[in-house]
ZATI-173827 format. One record per residue (C-alpha): residue number from 0; y, z, x. Coordinates in steps of 0.02 Angstrom, whole numbers, plus 32768, in hexadecimal, padded with zeros to 4 digits. Last residue first. Layout:
% residues N
> NUM; Y; Z; X
...
% end
This chain:
% residues 299
> 298; C95E; 5AE1; 561A
> 297; C975; 5B9A; 563D
> 296; C93B; 5BD7; 56E7
> 295; C8B2; 5C59; 56EE
> 294; C8CD; 5D0E; 571B
> 293; C854; 5D5D; 56A1
> 292; C848; 5DD4; 560D
> 291; C8BC; 5E5F; 5646
> 290; C8CA; 5EF8; 55D5
> 289; C958; 5F1D; 555C
> 288; C93F; 5FCD; 5516
> 287; C96F; 5FF7; 5464
> 286; CA06; 603C; 5409
> 285; CA0A; 6050; 534C
> 284; CA7A; 6041; 52B3
> 283; CA1A; 606E; 5214
> 282; CA1E; 5FE4; 5192
> 281; CA1E; 5F68; 5223
> 280; CABB; 5F0C; 5257
> 279; CAF0; 5F91; 52D6
> 278; CA6E; 5F56; 5353
> 277; CAA0; 5F91; 5400
> 276; CA34; 5F4F; 548E
> 275; CA1C; 5FAB; 5531
> 274; CA33; 5F86; 55EA
> 273; CA21; 5FFE; 567C
> 272; CAAC; 6000; 56FE
> 271; CA88; 60B7; 571F
> 270; CB2F; 610E; 5703
> 269; CB96; 6089; 56A9
> 268; CB09; 6061; 5630
> 267; CB22; 5FAC; 55FB
> 266; CB10; 5F8B; 5541
> 265; CAE4; 5EE1; 54F8
> 264; CB2C; 5EC8; 544B
> 263; CB02; 5EA9; 5395
> 262; CB90; 5EC4; 531B
> 261; CB98; 5E31; 52A2
> 260; CB0A; 5DCC; 52EA
> 259; CAF3; 5D68; 538A
> 258; CB2E; 5DC3; 5426
> 257; CBC3; 5E2F; 5456
> 256; CBC7; 5E77; 5506
> 255; CBF1; 5F31; 5504
> 254; CC27; 5F86; 55A5
> 253; CC22; 602A; 5606
> 252; CBB7; 6084; 5586
> 251; CB7A; 6129; 55CB
> 250; CAC4; 6131; 5599
> 249; CA57; 61BD; 5556
> 248; CA48; 6152; 54B9
> 247; CA7C; 61BD; 5425
> 246; CAC1; 6159; 5393
> 245; CB57; 61A0; 5335
> 244; CB85; 6159; 528B
> 243; CC38; 6159; 524E
> 242; CC90; 614B; 51A5
> 241; CD47; 611E; 51C1
> 240; CD5B; 60C7; 5119
> 239; CD9E; 601D; 5148
> 238; CD72; 601B; 5201
> 237; CCBD; 604D; 51E8
> 236; CC8F; 60A4; 528A
> 235; CBF9; 608E; 52FE
> 234; CBED; 6118; 5381
> 233; CB87; 60FE; 541F
> 232; CB3B; 618E; 5480
> 231; CB33; 61EB; 5525
> 230; CBE3; 61E6; 556D
> 229; CC30; 617D; 54E1
> 228; CC2E; 60C2; 54BB
> 227; CC8C; 6096; 541E
> 226; CC4F; 6012; 53A3
> 225; CCC2; 5FC6; 5321
> 224; CCA7; 5F91; 526D
> 223; CCF2; 5F23; 51E5
> 222; CD3C; 5E9D; 5255
> 221; CCC5; 5E15; 5218
> 220; CC83; 5DF2; 52C7
> 219; CC71; 5EAB; 52EF
> 218; CCE8; 5EFD; 536B
> 217; CCB6; 5F43; 5416
> 216; CCFD; 5FD3; 547E
> 215; CCCE; 6029; 5521
> 214; CCF5; 60D2; 556F
> 213; CD17; 6158; 54EE
> 212; CD3E; 6209; 552D
> 211; CCD7; 6282; 54C7
> 210; CCEE; 62E1; 5422
> 209; CD29; 624B; 53BE
> 208; CDC0; 6225; 5351
> 207; CDB8; 618E; 52DE
> 206; CE2B; 6111; 528A
> 205; CED0; 6155; 52CD
> 204; CF64; 60F5; 5288
> 203; CFE5; 6086; 52DB
> 202; D066; 6013; 528A
> 201; D094; 5F7E; 52F8
> 200; D11D; 5F42; 527E
> 199; D12F; 5E92; 52C2
> 198; D0C3; 5E3E; 5347
> 197; D03D; 5EC5; 5344
> 196; D01E; 5EBA; 5289
> 195; CFB0; 5F56; 5282
> 194; CF87; 5FC8; 5314
> 193; CEE2; 6020; 52F0
> 192; CEBD; 60B7; 535E
> 191; CE17; 60F9; 539E
> 190; CE1E; 61A9; 53E3
> 189; CDF3; 6218; 5475
> 188; CEAC; 6242; 5491
> 187; CE9B; 621E; 554B
> 186; CE11; 619C; 5535
> 185; CE7F; 6133; 54C3
> 184; CE2B; 609D; 5471
> 183; CE9A; 6017; 5426
> 182; CE6D; 5FA7; 5393
> 181; CEE9; 5F1B; 5374
> 180; CF21; 5EC5; 52D5
> 179; CF70; 5E18; 52CF
> 178; CEE1; 5DA8; 5308
> 177; CE91; 5DAA; 525B
> 176; CDE7; 5DC2; 52AE
> 175; CE1A; 5E6E; 52F3
> 174; CE61; 5E73; 53A2
> 173; CE0A; 5EE3; 541F
> 172; CE46; 5F63; 549F
> 171; CDE4; 5FE2; 5506
> 170; CE07; 6066; 558B
> 169; CEB9; 6098; 5561
> 168; CEF3; 613C; 55AE
> 167; CF7E; 6170; 5539
> 166; D037; 6199; 552B
> 165; D06B; 60F5; 54DF
> 164; D049; 6078; 5456
> 163; D082; 5FC7; 542A
> 162; D100; 5FB3; 54B8
> 161; D156; 5F0A; 54B7
> 160; D159; 5E6A; 551D
> 159; D1CA; 5DE2; 54D8
> 158; D19B; 5D51; 554A
> 157; D0E6; 5D89; 5548
> 156; D07E; 5E27; 554C
> 155; D060; 5EA2; 54BE
> 154; D052; 5F44; 551E
> 153; CFE5; 5FDD; 5504
> 152; D033; 6068; 556A
> 151; CFF6; 60F4; 55DB
> 150; D04A; 60C0; 567E
> 149; CFA6; 607A; 56BF
> 148; CFAF; 5FEE; 5641
> 147; CF53; 5FBE; 55A2
> 146; CF63; 5F06; 557E
> 145; CF81; 5E98; 54E7
> 144; CF81; 5DDA; 54EF
> 143; CFAC; 5D58; 546B
> 142; CF56; 5CB3; 5494
> 141; CF4E; 5C7B; 53DE
> 140; CE92; 5C9C; 53DA
> 139; CEAE; 5D53; 5405
> 138; CEAE; 5DAB; 54AE
> 137; CE7F; 5E5D; 54E2
> 136; CE95; 5EC3; 5582
> 135; CE71; 5F6E; 55CA
> 134; CEA6; 5FD6; 5662
> 133; CF24; 5F60; 56B3
> 132; CF9C; 5F93; 573C
> 131; D020; 601C; 5745
> 130; D0A8; 5FB0; 56F8
> 129; D05F; 5F0C; 56B7
> 128; D05B; 5E75; 572D
> 127; D04B; 5DDB; 56BF
> 126; D014; 5D26; 56DA
> 125; D013; 5C9A; 5659
> 124; CFBB; 5BFC; 561B
> 123; CF42; 5BD4; 56A8
> 122; CEE5; 5B36; 5679
> 121; CE31; 5B0D; 5648
> 120; CE0E; 5A5E; 5604
> 119; CD8E; 5A6A; 5578
> 118; CD35; 5B09; 553E
> 117; CDA1; 5B74; 55B0
> 116; CE40; 5B22; 5573
> 115; CEA9; 5BBD; 5590
> 114; CEB7; 5C3D; 561C
> 113; CF23; 5CDA; 561E
> 112; CF34; 5D38; 56C3
> 111; CF4E; 5DF3; 56D8
> 110; CF7F; 5E43; 577E
> 109; CF56; 5EF4; 57B5
> 108; CEA8; 5F20; 5776
> 107; CE5B; 5E7E; 57B4
> 106; CE81; 5E2E; 570D
> 105; CE46; 5DA8; 5694
> 104; CE86; 5D71; 55EA
> 103; CE20; 5CE9; 5598
> 102; CE37; 5C52; 5529
> 101; CDC0; 5BD2; 54D9
> 100; CD3B; 5C54; 54B0
> 99; CD57; 5C41; 53F5
> 98; CD6D; 5CFE; 53E0
> 97; CDE6; 5D07; 5472
> 96; CD96; 5D45; 5512
> 95; CDB9; 5DE6; 5572
> 94; CDA1; 5E07; 562A
> 93; CDB2; 5E98; 56A3
> 92; CD78; 5EA6; 5758
> 91; CD9A; 5DF2; 578E
> 90; CDA0; 5DE1; 584C
> 89; CE18; 5D94; 58C9
> 88; CE8F; 5D67; 583E
> 87; CF02; 5CD4; 5863
> 86; CE99; 5C69; 57EF
> 85; CE81; 5BAF; 580C
> 84; CDE1; 5BB0; 57A7
> 83; CD44; 5B6A; 57F7
> 82; CCDB; 5B0B; 577A
> 81; CC22; 5B28; 575B
> 80; CBB7; 5AB8; 56EE
> 79; CB1E; 5AD3; 5682
> 78; CAE3; 5A35; 5628
> 77; CB13; 5A4A; 5572
> 76; CB6B; 5AE1; 5525
> 75; CB53; 5B2C; 55D2
> 74; CBFD; 5B57; 561A
> 73; CC25; 5BBC; 56B7
> 72; CCD9; 5BDE; 56EC
> 71; CCE5; 5C1D; 579F
> 70; CD5A; 5C97; 57F7
> 69; CD61; 5C99; 58B4
> 68; CCF2; 5CE2; 593A
> 67; CC4B; 5CB4; 5989
> 66; CBE7; 5D0E; 5903
> 65; CC51; 5CC1; 5879
> 64; CCA6; 5D3A; 5803
> 63; CC82; 5D00; 5753
> 62; CCD8; 5CC4; 56B5
> 61; CC52; 5C94; 563A
> 60; CC39; 5C12; 55B2
> 59; CBB5; 5BF9; 552D
> 58; CC32; 5BFF; 549C
> 57; CBC2; 5C79; 543F
> 56; CB9C; 5CE2; 54D8
> 55; CC49; 5CF9; 551F
> 54; CC12; 5D3A; 55C9
> 53; CC66; 5DA2; 5650
> 52; CC29; 5D96; 5702
> 51; CBE9; 5DDE; 57A4
> 50; CBAD; 5D9E; 584D
> 49; CB87; 5CE8; 582A
> 48; CB33; 5C64; 5895
> 47; CB58; 5BB3; 585D
> 46; CB01; 5B30; 57F3
> 45; CB0A; 5B9C; 5757
> 44; CA53; 5B81; 5729
> 43; CA50; 5BF9; 5695
> 42; C9CB; 5C7E; 56AA
> 41; C933; 5C99; 563B
> 40; C90B; 5D3B; 55DF
> 39; C954; 5DE8; 55C7
> 38; C8EA; 5E32; 553C
> 37; C8F5; 5E52; 5481
> 36; C882; 5EA9; 5404
> 35; C8EC; 5F25; 53A1
> 34; C976; 5EA7; 5386
> 33; C926; 5DFA; 538E
> 32; C8D9; 5D99; 541C
> 31; C91F; 5D47; 54B7
> 30; C9BB; 5D7F; 5514
> 29; C9F3; 5CF0; 5583
> 28; CA2E; 5D0F; 5633
> 27; CACA; 5CEF; 5699
> 26; CA9A; 5D1C; 574A
> 25; CAAF; 5DA0; 57D0
> 24; C9F9; 5DD7; 57B8
> 23; CA23; 5E90; 57A6
> 22; CAD5; 5E76; 5768
> 21; CA99; 5E14; 56D0
> 20; CB26; 5DB0; 5680
> 19; CB04; 5D9D; 55C7
> 18; CAC6; 5D16; 554F
> 17; CA96; 5D08; 5498
> 16; CA20; 5D58; 541B
> 15; C9A0; 5CCE; 542D
> 14; C907; 5CAD; 53C3
> 13; C867; 5C8B; 5425
> 12; C825; 5BDB; 541D
> 11; C78C; 5B9D; 53C2
> 10; C75E; 5AED; 53F1
> 9; C70F; 5A82; 536A
> 8; C664; 5A3A; 5391
> 7; C64A; 59AA; 5407
> 6; C5FD; 5910; 53B9
> 5; C540; 590B; 53C6
> 4; C4EC; 588C; 5433
> 3; C456; 583D; 53DD
> 2; C3A7; 5865; 5419
> 1; C334; 57D0; 5415
> 0; C28D; 57FE; 53CE
% end
């Protein structure tokens, strides 16, 4: 009998949780799988050697420090492409993206630059030099920028700069989805503060006090929850009622990188460099390991 060729069967692909910059491989990498069973997978072909970077996973863009110097914008919504930014910063140590990913505030710890048009034609929109340097930064979709400075203040930057809060050591800032309210984390007072209506009344209230100095901060997509990285755990707090859940992880969270989901994030341990995955969307918030799957190049 003549054997007939069979059509190829359907391909089964792994679900994706998004993208992060992996310091071990010095590449932007996809996280494949689902919370509880996820791994660092293939690398984005950036076309240039990178040393470190900050990724907006949903917009598929990154601002990175190139290995040979300079600041690079990487985009991979289609064919990956890298564009050198005309930044005066020798190295980006802090970065915050707007929720859409079209704008970012970047800093070397002394100077802060605002960039717009990241998903189209990138352009530098503003430059600031806050007193005492920059310790934390946040930006909303309107391009409004807040920064914590070395003088202990949270500043709303712009033509009419103003102090939103003072007397603290601000290690994390994040705008809520409405773009008007700001969360500010104070490691000196060991507290999380909500500053409402930053352009007008700027009324502050403490949402949560903790027993350790907080290091990193992330806000859920719907603005209902926040995650705080502490010395050996992560605390997830409901911003409306203040109810908090502590998750032991034996990790000192240096940074959260938000992924797909409401509050799912990659955690970087500031002491060991190990990577974990926070899943605050499950009925019981949990933290799991994030092993490497391979070092292939994404197509």
